[in-house]
C-alpha positions as CSV (number, residue, x, y, z in Angstrom):
1,X,-10.3,-41.5,-17.0
2,X,-7.5,-42.2,-14.5
3,X,-7.5,-45.9,-14.9
4,X,-8.5,-46.6,-18.5
5,X,-6.1,-48.1,-21.0
6,X,-8.4,-47.3,-23.9
7,X,-6.8,-44.3,-25.6
8,X,-10.0,-43.3,-27.5
9,X,-12.0,-43.4,-24.3
10,X,-9.4,-41.4,-22.4
11,X,-9.1,-38.8,-25.1
12,X,-12.9,-38.3,-25.2
13,X,-13.3,-38.2,-21.4
14,X,-10.4,-35.8,-21.0
15,X,-11.9,-33.5,-23.6
16,X,-15.2,-33.4,-21.6
17,X,-13.5,-32.7,-18.3
18,X,-10.7,-30.3,-19.4
19,X,-12.7,-27.1,-19.2
20,X,-13.0,-27.6,-15.4
21,X,-9.2,-27.4,-15.2
22,X,-8.5,-24.5,-17.5
23,X,-6.5,-21.5,-16.1
24,X,-9.5,-19.2,-16.6
25,X,-11.9,-21.5,-14.8
26,X,-9.4,-22.2,-12.0
27,X,-9.2,-18.4,-11.3
28,X,-13.0,-18.4,-10.8
29,X,-12.6,-21.2,-8.2
30,X,-9.9,-19.3,-6.2
31,X,-12.4,-17.7,-3.9
32,X,-13.2,-21.2,-2.6
33,X,-9.5,-22.0,-2.1
34,X,-9.0,-18.7,-0.2
35,X,-12.2,-19.3,1.9
36,X,-10.9,-22.7,2.9
37,X,-7.5,-21.2,3.7
38,X,-9.1,-18.6,6.0
39,X,-10.7,-21.5,7.9
40,X,-7.3,-23.2,7.9
41,X,-5.7,-20.1,9.5
42,X,-8.5,-19.8,12.1
43,X,-8.0,-23.5,13.0
44,X,-4.3,-23.1,13.4
45,X,-4.9,-20.1,15.6
46,X,-7.3,-22.1,17.7
47,X,-4.8,-25.0,18.1
48,X,-2.0,-22.5,19.1
49,X,-4.2,-20.9,21.7
50,X,-5.2,-24.3,23.1
51,X,-1.7,-25.5,23.5
52,X,0.5,-22.5,24.4
53,X,1.5,-21.4,27.9
54,X,3.8,-19.1,29.7
55,X,6.8,-21.3,29.0
56,X,6.4,-21.6,25.3
57,X,6.9,-18.0,24.3
58,X,3.6,-17.8,22.6
59,X,4.2,-20.9,20.5
60,X,1.5,-23.6,20.4
61,X,1.8,-27.2,19.0
62,X,0.0,-27.8,15.7
63,X,-0.3,-31.1,13.8
64,X,0.2,-29.4,10.5
65,X,0.1,-32.7,8.5
66,X,-3.4,-33.4,9.7
67,X,-4.7,-29.9,9.1
68,X,-3.2,-29.7,5.6
69,X,-5.1,-32.9,4.8
70,X,-8.3,-31.3,6.2
71,X,-7.6,-28.1,4.2
72,X,-7.2,-29.8,0.8
73,X,-10.3,-32.1,1.4
74,X,-12.3,-29.0,2.2
75,X,-11.1,-27.2,-0.9
76,X,-12.0,-30.2,-3.0
77,X,-15.4,-30.4,-1.2
78,X,-16.1,-26.8,-2.2
79,X,-14.8,-26.9,-5.8
80,X,-15.8,-30.4,-6.9
81,X,-18.6,-31.5,-4.6
82,X,-20.3,-28.2,-4.1
83,X,-20.1,-28.2,-0.3
84,X,-17.3,-28.1,2.3
85,X,-16.8,-31.1,4.5
86,X,-16.2,-28.6,7.4
87,X,-13.3,-30.7,8.6
88,X,-11.3,-27.6,9.8
89,X,-14.2,-26.1,11.7
90,X,-15.6,-29.3,13.3
91,X,-12.6,-31.7,13.3
92,X,-15.3,-34.4,12.9
93,X,-15.0,-38.0,11.9
94,X,-16.4,-37.4,8.4
95,X,-16.9,-40.3,6.1
96,X,-14.7,-38.7,3.4
97,X,-11.3,-38.5,5.1
98,X,-11.9,-41.9,6.8
99,X,-12.7,-43.4,3.4
100,X,-9.9,-41.8,1.6
101,X,-7.5,-43.2,4.1
102,X,-8.9,-46.8,3.9
103,X,-11.4,-47.6,1.2
104,X,-13.6,-45.8,-1.3
105,X,-16.4,-48.3,-1.5
106,X,-19.0,-46.1,0.3
107,X,-18.1,-42.7,-1.2
108,X,-20.3,-43.4,-4.3
109,X,-23.4,-43.3,-2.2
110,X,-22.4,-40.0,-0.7
111,X,-21.5,-38.6,-4.2
112,X,-24.6,-39.8,-6.0
113,X,-26.8,-38.0,-3.5
114,X,-25.0,-34.7,-4.1
115,X,-25.4,-35.1,-7.8
116,X,-29.1,-35.9,-7.6
117,X,-29.7,-33.0,-5.3
118,X,-28.0,-30.7,-7.9
119,X,-29.9,-32.2,-10.8
120,X,-33.3,-32.0,-9.1
121,X,-32.6,-28.5,-7.8
122,X,-32.5,-27.1,-11.4
123,X,-31.2,-23.5,-12.0
124,X,-31.5,-22.6,-8.3
125,X,-29.0,-25.4,-7.4
126,X,-26.5,-24.3,-10.0
127,X,-23.0,-23.5,-8.7
128,X,-19.8,-22.4,-10.3
129,X,-17.7,-25.4,-9.6
130,X,-16.2,-28.5,-11.3
131,X,-19.2,-30.7,-10.5
132,X,-21.4,-28.3,-12.5
133,X,-19.3,-28.7,-15.6
134,X,-19.6,-32.5,-15.4
135,X,-23.4,-32.3,-14.9
136,X,-23.7,-29.8,-17.8
137,X,-22.2,-32.5,-20.1
138,X,-25.6,-34.1,-20.0
139,X,-26.8,-31.3,-22.3
140,X,-24.2,-31.9,-24.9
141,X,-25.3,-32.2,-28.5
142,X,-23.0,-35.2,-28.9
143,X,-24.7,-38.0,-27.0
144,X,-21.3,-39.7,-26.4
145,X,-20.2,-36.6,-24.4
146,X,-23.1,-36.9,-22.0
147,X,-21.9,-38.3,-18.7
148,X,-24.2,-40.5,-16.6
149,X,-24.7,-39.9,-12.9
150,X,-22.5,-42.9,-12.3
151,X,-19.8,-41.6,-14.6
152,X,-19.9,-38.1,-12.9
153,X,-19.6,-39.8,-9.5
154,X,-16.6,-41.9,-10.7
155,X,-14.7,-38.9,-12.1
156,X,-15.4,-36.7,-9.0
157,X,-14.4,-39.5,-6.6
158,X,-11.1,-40.0,-8.5
159,X,-10.5,-36.2,-8.2
160,X,-11.1,-36.5,-4.5
161,X,-8.8,-39.5,-4.0
162,X,-6.1,-38.4,-6.5
163,X,-6.2,-34.8,-5.5
164,X,-6.3,-34.9,-1.7
165,X,-3.3,-36.6,-0.1
166,X,-1.2,-36.0,-3.1
167,X,-1.4,-32.2,-2.6
168,X,-1.6,-32.0,1.1
169,X,1.3,-34.4,1.6
170,X,3.4,-32.4,-1.0
171,X,2.8,-29.2,0.9
172,X,3.7,-31.0,4.2
173,X,6.9,-32.3,2.7
174,X,7.8,-28.8,1.5
175,X,7.4,-27.5,5.0
176,X,9.5,-30.3,6.4
177,X,12.3,-29.5,3.9
178,X,12.1,-25.8,4.8
179,X,12.4,-26.6,8.5
180,X,15.4,-28.8,7.8
181,X,17.0,-26.1,5.7
182,X,16.6,-22.8,7.6
183,X,18.5,-20.8,4.9
184,X,15.8,-21.8,2.4
185,X,13.1,-20.7,4.8
186,X,14.7,-17.3,5.3
187,X,15.1,-16.8,1.5
188,X,11.5,-17.8,0.9
189,X,10.1,-15.5,3.6
190,X,12.1,-12.6,2.3
191,X,10.6,-13.1,-1.1
192,X,7.1,-13.5,0.2
193,X,7.4,-10.4,2.5
194,X,8.3,-8.3,-0.6
195,X,4.9,-9.0,-2.2
196,X,2.5,-6.1,-2.4
197,X,-1.0,-7.3,-1.8
198,X,-3.7,-6.3,-4.3
199,X,-7.0,-6.4,-2.5
200,X,-10.2,-6.3,-4.5
201,X,-12.4,-5.8,-1.5
202,X,-13.1,-9.4,-0.8
203,X,-12.7,-10.5,2.8
204,X,-10.5,-13.5,1.7
205,X,-8.4,-11.6,-0.8
206,X,-7.9,-8.8,1.7
207,X,-6.2,-11.0,4.3
208,X,-4.5,-13.7,2.2
209,X,-2.0,-13.6,-0.6
210,X,-3.7,-14.8,-3.8
211,X,-2.4,-16.7,-6.8
212,X,-1.9,-13.7,-9.1
213,X,0.5,-12.2,-6.5
214,X,2.4,-15.5,-6.1
215,X,2.5,-17.4,-9.4
216,X,5.6,-15.6,-10.7
217,X,7.7,-15.7,-7.5
218,X,10.8,-17.7,-8.5
219,X,11.9,-18.9,-5.1
220,X,8.4,-20.0,-4.0
221,X,8.0,-22.0,-7.2
222,X,11.6,-23.4,-6.8
223,X,10.8,-24.6,-3.3
224,X,7.7,-26.5,-4.5
225,X,9.5,-28.0,-7.5
226,X,12.5,-29.1,-5.4
227,X,10.2,-30.7,-2.8
228,X,8.3,-32.5,-5.5
229,X,11.6,-33.8,-6.9
230,X,12.8,-35.2,-3.6
231,X,9.5,-36.4,-2.3
232,X,7.8,-37.9,-5.4
233,X,4.3,-38.5,-4.3
234,X,3.8,-41.8,-6.3
235,X,7.1,-43.6,-5.6
236,X,5.8,-47.0,-6.8
237,X,5.8,-45.4,-10.3
238,X,3.2,-45.3,-13.1
239,X,2.2,-48.2,-15.2
240,X,1.9,-47.9,-19.0
241,X,1.2,-50.4,-21.8
242,X,2.9,-50.4,-25.1
243,X,0.3,-50.1,-27.9
244,X,2.8,-51.2,-30.6
245,X,6.3,-52.7,-30.9
246,X,8.9,-50.1,-30.0
247,X,12.5,-49.5,-29.1
248,X,13.3,-47.4,-26.1
249,X,16.4,-45.2,-26.2
250,X,17.6,-47.0,-29.3
251,X,18.5,-50.2,-27.3
252,X,15.5,-51.8,-25.5
253,X,12.9,-53.6,-27.6
254,X,9.5,-53.6,-26.1
255,X,6.8,-55.8,-27.7
256,X,3.3,-54.6,-28.2
257,X,1.1,-55.2,-25.1
258,X,4.0,-55.1,-22.6
259,X,3.3,-53.4,-19.3
260,X,6.0,-50.9,-18.3
261,X,6.5,-49.5,-14.9
262,X,7.8,-45.9,-15.2
263,X,10.0,-44.7,-12.3
264,X,10.1,-40.9,-11.9
265,X,11.4,-41.3,-8.4
266,X,14.6,-42.8,-9.7
267,X,15.0,-40.3,-12.5
268,X,14.4,-37.4,-10.1
269,X,17.2,-38.6,-7.7
270,X,19.6,-39.9,-10.3
271,X,23.1,-38.2,-9.9
272,X,23.5,-38.4,-13.7
273,X,20.9,-35.7,-14.0
274,X,21.0,-34.0,-10.6
275,X,24.3,-32.8,-8.9
276,X,24.0,-33.6,-5.1
277,X,20.6,-35.4,-5.8
278,X,19.7,-36.0,-2.1
279,X,20.2,-32.3,-1.1
280,X,17.3,-29.8,-1.0
281,X,18.5,-27.1,-3.2
282,X,15.7,-24.8,-4.6
283,X,18.4,-22.7,-6.2
284,X,18.8,-25.3,-8.9
285,X,15.5,-24.1,-10.3
286,X,16.5,-20.4,-10.4
287,X,17.6,-19.0,-13.8
288,X,21.3,-18.7,-14.0
289,X,22.0,-21.5,-11.5
290,X,25.5,-23.1,-11.6
291,X,23.8,-26.5,-11.6
292,X,20.4,-26.0,-13.3
293,X,17.5,-28.4,-12.9
294,X,17.2,-31.0,-15.6
295,X,13.5,-30.6,-16.7
296,X,13.7,-33.7,-18.9
297,X,14.2,-35.8,-15.7
298,X,11.4,-34.3,-13.8
299,X,7.9,-35.8,-14.0
300,X,5.9,-35.0,-10.8
301,X,2.6,-35.0,-12.7
302,X,3.7,-37.6,-15.3
303,X,4.0,-36.4,-18.9
304,X,2.4,-36.6,-22.4
305,X,-1.2,-37.3,-23.0
306,X,-1.6,-38.9,-19.6
307,X,-0.2,-36.0,-17.7
308,X,-2.3,-35.3,-14.6
309,X,-5.3,-33.2,-15.6
310,X,-5.2,-31.5,-12.1
311,X,-1.6,-30.4,-12.2
312,X,-2.5,-26.6,-12.5
313,X,-5.2,-27.0,-9.8
314,X,-2.7,-28.6,-7.4
315,X,0.0,-26.0,-8.0
316,X,-2.6,-23.3,-7.4
317,X,-3.4,-24.8,-4.0
318,X,0.3,-25.3,-3.1
319,X,1.3,-21.7,-3.9
320,X,-1.5,-20.1,-1.9
321,X,-1.2,-22.4,1.1
322,X,2.6,-22.5,1.5
323,X,3.0,-18.8,0.9
324,X,0.4,-17.8,3.4
325,X,1.8,-20.1,6.1
326,X,5.2,-18.6,5.7
327,X,3.7,-15.1,5.6
328,X,1.6,-15.4,8.7
329,X,3.5,-17.7,11.1
330,X,6.8,-18.3,12.8
331,X,7.8,-21.9,13.1
332,X,9.9,-23.9,15.5
333,X,10.8,-27.5,14.6
334,X,10.3,-30.2,17.2
335,X,13.5,-32.4,16.9
336,X,11.6,-35.7,17.6
337,X,9.1,-34.9,14.9
338,X,11.8,-34.1,12.3
339,X,13.5,-37.3,13.1
340,X,10.2,-39.3,12.8
341,X,9.5,-37.6,9.5
342,X,12.3,-39.7,8.0
343,X,10.1,-42.7,8.3
344,X,8.0,-42.9,5.2
345,X,5.4,-45.3,3.8
346,X,4.0,-45.6,0.3
347,X,0.4,-46.9,-0.1
348,X,-1.2,-45.1,-3.0
349,X,0.8,-42.0,-2.2
350,X,4.0,-41.3,-0.2
351,X,3.2,-40.3,3.3
352,X,4.7,-40.2,6.8
353,X,4.6,-43.4,8.8
354,X,2.7,-41.7,11.6
355,X,0.5,-39.7,9.3
356,X,1.3,-36.8,11.6
357,X,3.8,-34.0,11.8
358,X,3.7,-31.6,14.7
359,X,5.4,-28.3,14.8
360,X,5.4,-25.2,17.1
361,X,3.8,-22.2,15.6
362,X,2.8,-18.7,16.5
363,X,1.5,-15.6,14.7
364,X,4.3,-13.3,13.5
């Protein structure tokens, strides 16, 4: 679905997959996100304990960039593959993160085994996750809506690749921006500390803030939007092809079949749309701002019929993870790490040159 230029195929495939990304269904997956975040917190605590000493004031050194990548991969493992990769618990050299970082040629073997185990397990193997929705398409009354094992593997692998570093790096960039702008960190913490938790008895929900408590927090959402504006995760842009002759903006003729490279990175930093475009200013997203955000020049998930199908899923993860980090931990920036974070690289996604960002952390 991600790569096809065939509009009919895209429309059909998106219709089949869309139920897995509805708001109602995402709410049912939240328990997996919270469970992975609990493992994330336990891993951070472990790393703090391992690296602190009498001279650090209780702070330990944590490679938060690496652990965020592990966290998001484990969430995708739980929600899309039906099993965690246990990266946070074991810190192992699992095939998935190695492959995501370099090549995806061997993931299909891993994926097809999971699908076949689910199919052969029958009702006992059923699980409330995204993979199950794709597998259930095989029972569709419309034969064109029945996904083959290969098609299920392809869509799930794309979800893994497109949804892992994009989300983990975006959370990492948001944290870097907060450390560079302490006033924004203070404002965000004040908002998060004001939230009254609504535990339903679940171990996860009882210790971590959940989405329903966070989704309407204006400053938290503003921090995420502003970070996505400044640190657009696909800086090389998005390719589109004109399916008919057209004129863009009343002045540029584009013949049918022309490939066009869209550049949200440029639009999201254009001073014509954004006063002080290089500054991290979450306040521009708050109602009543003196210099409000220009929503028509903001495309972090693309737009139109090809808008990222996982955008709500990603925002769900970002809200939960960033809010609970700010709620649970004090942070001290490491100057050399902040300086190194200015060095960026763009492969498929925007990342740090070192693929690492260490910070000092301790429990509040």
